[in-house]
C-alpha positions in Angstrom: 191.4 154.9 92.3 193.0 157.2 94.5 194.5 154.9 96.2 196.4 153.4 93.4 197.3 157.0 92.7 199.0 157.3 95.6 200.7 154.1 95.8 202.4 155.3 92.1 203.2 158.1 93.4 204.9 157.5 96.8 202.8 159.2 98.9 202.1 157.8 102.5 198.9 155.6 102.4 196.9 154.0 105.3 196.7 149.9 105.2 193.1 150.5 103.7 194.8 152.1 100.7 197.7 149.8 100.7 195.3 146.9 100.1 193.0 149.0 97.7 196.3 149.7 95.8 197.7 146.1 96.1 194.3 144.9 94.5 195.1 146.9 91.7 198.8 145.8 91.2 197.5 142.2 90.8 194.9 143.4 87.6 197.0 145.0 85.3 193.9 144.7 83.2 192.7 147.9 84.7 196.3 150.0 85.0 195.2 151.8 82.1 191.6 153.0 83.3 193.2 153.5 86.6 196.1 155.7 85.6 193.7 157.6 82.4 191.7 159.7 85.4 188.2 160.1 86.1 187.0 159.1 83.0 186.4 155.4 84.5 184.1 157.2 87.1 182.1 158.7 84.4 181.9 155.5 82.8 178.8 153.2 82.9 179.4 149.4 82.9 177.0 147.3 81.9 176.7 143.4 81.2 175.4 144.4 77.6 179.0 146.2 77.2 180.6 142.5 77.7 183.3 144.4 80.4 182.9 143.5 83.5 182.8 146.5 86.3 185.7 147.1 87.5 184.7 148.9 90.6 182.8 146.0 91.2 185.2 143.7 90.9 187.5 145.5 92.8 184.8 145.7 95.9 184.5 142.5 95.9 188.0 141.5 96.2 188.5 144.2 99.5 185.2 142.2 100.6 186.4 139.2 100.6 190.1 140.0 102.3 187.9 141.5 105.0 185.8 138.3 105.2 188.9 136.4 105.4 190.7 138.7 107.9 187.9 137.9 110.4 186.8 134.6 109.0 183.2 135.8 108.5 180.9 133.7 107.3 182.8 131.3 110.1 184.2 128.9 107.9 185.5 131.2 104.8 189.2 131.0 106.1 189.2 127.2 106.2 187.7 127.0 102.7 189.8 129.8 101.5 193.2 127.8 102.2 191.8 124.8 100.3 191.1 126.6 97.5 194.7 128.0 97.5 196.5 124.8 97.8 193.8 123.6 95.2 195.3 127.0 92.8 198.9 127.0 94.1 198.1 130.9 93.3 196.2 133.2 95.5 194.8 135.3 93.0 193.0 132.6 91.1 191.6 131.4 94.9 189.9 134.8 95.3 188.7 134.6 92.5 186.9 131.4 93.4 185.8 133.4 96.1 184.7 136.1 94.4 182.1 134.3 92.4 180.5 133.2 95.2 180.2 136.3 97.1 179.2 137.9 93.7 176.2 135.5 93.6 175.3 135.7 97.1 175.0 139.3 96.6 172.8 138.9 93.5 170.3 136.5 95.4 170.1 138.6 98.4 169.7 141.8 96.2 166.6 139.6 93.9 165.2 138.0 97.0 165.1 141.7 98.9 166.7 140.1 101.4 170.1 139.7 103.6 173.1 137.8 101.9 173.0 134.4 103.2 176.0 133.3 104.4 175.3 129.3 104.7 174.6 129.6 101.2 177.4 131.1 100.2 179.6 128.5 101.5 177.6 126.0 100.5 178.5 127.5 96.6 182.3 127.6 97.8 181.8 123.8 99.2 180.3 122.8 95.6 183.5 124.4 94.0 185.7 122.1 96.2 183.6 118.9 95.1 184.6 119.9 91.7 187.5 118.6 89.8 
């Protein structure tokens, strides 16, 4: 939230803050939340409300950006490039990866185990095989 405010005010920001603010920028549905003060931080975001947690969503975006920058798990970047070519739009391709990352994190939490990089990549390969 602070990165978004700083960018809106034209205050110098770090590269990580720039990335975070850019992620907010491509999610106009969150602009009101981030422009509205700290109320969003205090709010409980539950599935029962029928709304996705914007902080979780943007955190997954940040995680994927970092993973892509270092190609971890190995092969992720290549799969992403194929998704990007299919979608023709970066944000849509990122959301494909986010879905698999979210599933991978959920399974790790459920199983009380480390995230399974191979299963993460397999989830993405299944998405590639869909028409």
